[in-house]
N, C-alpha and C positions, 0 to 999 in steps of 0.2 A: 529779601529778598521780595524780587520783582515778580506777581504776577496778575494774571488775567483780570480782566476790569468785565464784568458784567453788562458797564456800555461804556462807551470812551474811545478813546483810540485804540483801548488794547482789543478789542474786539474783536472775533475769527469770521468769518464763514468757510465754508466747506465746498469743494468744486467739486464734482465726478461722473466726469462723461459713460453716457454707456450707450450700449446698442445688445440689446437682448441679455442684458443682465442678470434675470430671471433665477439663474441658477445662484448667481452669489451676492443678490443686492438686501437679500433680507438678513442675512447673517451678519450681511457688512454695517446696513441701517441699526440692528439690534446689538452690537458691538461700539458705532458710535453714539449712542443712548445711555451709555454703560460708561462713558469715558469722562474722567474725573471732574473734566470743564466742557459746556455746553456753553455751542458755535448757536450766533446769532442767525446764522441760516445753512439749513445746508438744501444745495442749487445743482439738482440732476441736471446735464446739457445729453438729453435725448435721441439719437438716431435714428429714426423711424424703426426702431425697436416691433416686433412682432411675436411677441411676448407677453408679458405680464409685468415689464419692468416700470411699466408708468404708470398701472395698477398701485404695483407693489412701493413703489413712490409716495405716491400722494397718497396711502391709505396709513404709511407713516409718520405722515404732516410733513414732506416735504417741497419743495415750491419746483416745479420742473418747469424748463423748456426745451422744446420742439422741436427741433432742426432736422428738413430733407438732406437724406441721405448722401445725395448730392454735392451737399454742401459741405459734408465733412472734412474737415483735414487733425492732424494732432493741435495745430494753433489756432485754428479758428475756431475749435470746441471751447477753451482755454480763454483764450480772449473776448467771448461771448458770456462765459460765469464771468468774468471781471468786471464785465459792462452791468450784468446784471447782482450786481452786491458791493456792498458799501464799505464792509470791513478795510480796514488797515495790512488784517494779514487773513491771509488766503493759502488754507492749505486744500492742496490738491491732490488726490487720491483714483487709483483706478479702481475698478468695480472687481478686481479677480483678487482683491488687498483682504486681509482679515489681521486687526491687532492681535498684539498680545501679549497685550498687556492691559485697564485701563484708566494710565497715564498715558499715554503712547503720544498723543493730542499735547498735553502737557507741557511733557518734555519736549516737542518740537518745537514749539513757539521759543520756551523758555530762551532761548540763544537770540532769538531778534530781538527781546525787551530788554536783558541785558545789557548787546550792545548795539546802539543805530549802525554800526558799518556794517550787521552782518547783512545783507540785502536775502540771501534764500537760507532756508537749512533742510536737510533731506536727514531720509530715518535710516536703519539700518534692515535690510531684509530678511530675513528668517525662510529656508528651502520649507514647501511643506512636507509631509512624514512623509509624500508616499512621490516625491521627487528622486528623480535618475538621480546617478552618483555625477554626471555631470550637470547637471542642473544645481544639485546641490555642491560640486566644488566651483561653479559659476557665484554663485550666491556669496561662497565663503572668501573669494579672494576679488569678488568688488566690494565687501562690508566685511570692513575689522570689527575685533571685538571695541576697538579704541577710538573716542572721538578726534575729530582733529579739523581745524580750521585752516583754510587754502587764501591762500595772497595772489593776487599776482603776480610779485616774485618767486614764488615756488612752481612756476615753468620751468626753472633752471635744471631744478631736481624732476620732477615728476611730467611732465611736456603737457602733451594734450590728458592729460588723466588728474591736471588740473580744476581740469574745467568737466567733470564730471559732475553727473547730477542726473539723477531719478524721478520724474514725476508722479511714481506710482505712490509716493507720500513724503511729501515737498511743503513747505511753509514760506511763502516766498511775501515782502514789507511790498503793499502795493504801490508804494508812494515810488520804489527804487523801479518797479515795473514799467511804469510811468516812465519813469524817468531814460530806459533805456530803447523804449516806443514798443510796451509790454510783446509779445510772443512775435517773432515775424509770422506774415501769413502766408500760405502755402505753400508750404515744408512738405519732404514726404513723413519725415517724423528726425525727431532728434532735436525739437521747440529749447527742451529741459536744457541741454547743452549749449545751444545756441545764446537763451539768455543767461546760462552761470558765467560766460564766457565774456560775453557784455556787461556782467556785472564787473565781474574782475577789473576790463578793463576800464569801466567809468571809478576804479577805487576801493569797490564794497567787497564784503568777505565774505566767503562760499563756508556754511556749519556744518561736518559730517555728525549725527547726533545718535551715538552708538546705541543708547537707553532707550530709543524711540523705534520702537519696534512691531514691525508686521511678517504676518506670513504673505511670503509671495513668488511663488518659481513658475515656470514651464521647461514642460519636458518635451522640449523639440527633437523635431528627425534631423535627420542630417541634411534632407531638404529645406526647413524654414529655415535649420543654422545657414545653409549656403543665401532663402532669400531676405532674411534678417541682414543679412551684413554686405547681399547686393545693394539692401536702400542704407546702408551704412555707407557703403561706399557714393552711391548716388547723393548724399548731403553732404560728403566732404568732397566732394565733386562739386554741387554748387555753392559751399560756403570754406574754397579751398582758401580763403580768408587766415580761417581759424586752425589749421595747421603751420601755414607760413606764421603766423604769431605763437602758439602752443608748440608744435614741433608735429614730425609724424607719426601717424597710427604704429609704424611696424615696432615699433621698439617694448610696446605693453604688450604687444603680441606674443613677443620672446617673454619678456616672463608671465606671461599668463601660460604660454608652454610647460616652461619649468615647473611651474608650481600645475599645475595640472599630471604632471607627470610623476610627483612627488606627493602627490595626493591621492591617488595611483597604487602607489606605493606603499605607503601607511595603512593605505584600507586594502589592502591586501588583493588587490584587483590590473595587479597586473598583464593579466590576460586581457583586459580593456584597452590596450594599446595599440593595437589595432585601429578600432574603433575610433580612437583619439584623433590617430593618424592621417583618418580618413575625414574625423567632424573637422581636424585643422586645417587640411586641404581644400575641404569644400568650401571654408569658410575664407580662408586668404581668398581660393579663385570668386566667390562673391562677391569678394570688397575689390579686386583686381579690375573686373566688368565692371560693376558701380562706377566706376571711378571713372569706366568710362562711356558712361553709358549714352553719350551726345551720338557716341560711333555704330551702336548700335538699331536695329526695326523698336520702332516704338511696342509692336506686341509679341514683339522678344521681352524687351523690360521689364511690357506690364506681365509674361508667363515667368520672368525672374524673383522679381517681385512680392514682398508679404503684403504691403498694399496697395494691391492691385485697381483701386479705384484711383487713387491717385492719378495713376497717368489718363484717365479718360477727360481730365481738365486738362484746360491752355497751359502745355510747356514752358517751362521757365527752363533757361539754357546759359544761363549764366555759368561762369567758374569762376 
């Protein structure tokens, strides 16, 4: 079986964008150190943290790249990380994940080594023990127990979900990222979905690796759900070609609603159905408004958004 080399074309680097990550970083870096395979570089791309993030990273032997808070967006941090490393494989993590076992990185990179047609692989996200029932269901809905590989042909069955990907734990092939022009600059978020879609259109495959596991979940309030889906709507408005190429997002929404109701029923939490309805309504409202953001005042868009600093940048109004 192909394996990771200590030197050569199969080396990998880890890139972690951070901002005030002090509550999580020490545990994450300790878990990285326990992994069965060692990174060539662990790079922290820090966005003007005012806690102990940088000190923690440096004390653990990480390379630290500091950027101004006003320069932050989801694509820029990752592109800077790519430029500041040399490895063929790039493992991206968010600051709030934690590995479920010591072989997670080895498992996520294995499909890239075995199959040169795979441009990116992403791992399974397991809800933290304190996850709410809604956060738990979302992770179970998006991250099944069985691995799979997606190609462009799968859009006939899965629509926009074909390009589903999460940068909370993902491993990319550098040469393929270079081929698609890396992550598109200036995006409000969704840089992972954008890259996945470009890879599929270029003829590459996406791998979901169910045995590469990290803990990751968010107990969003109803208002936070609204804001996240507002940003999703903005992303889909700006990158409307995604929906034209892969299909509308509404069909996946219907599947989610069916799954959530069934999940509450099995967990004997039917009394939470009113909250589920409220959450779904607010998500749909947020997404719909996000799709129409060019007609809304900028200050209102900023209030609706989860990524509020993005609105202070020169606006891109492409459809």
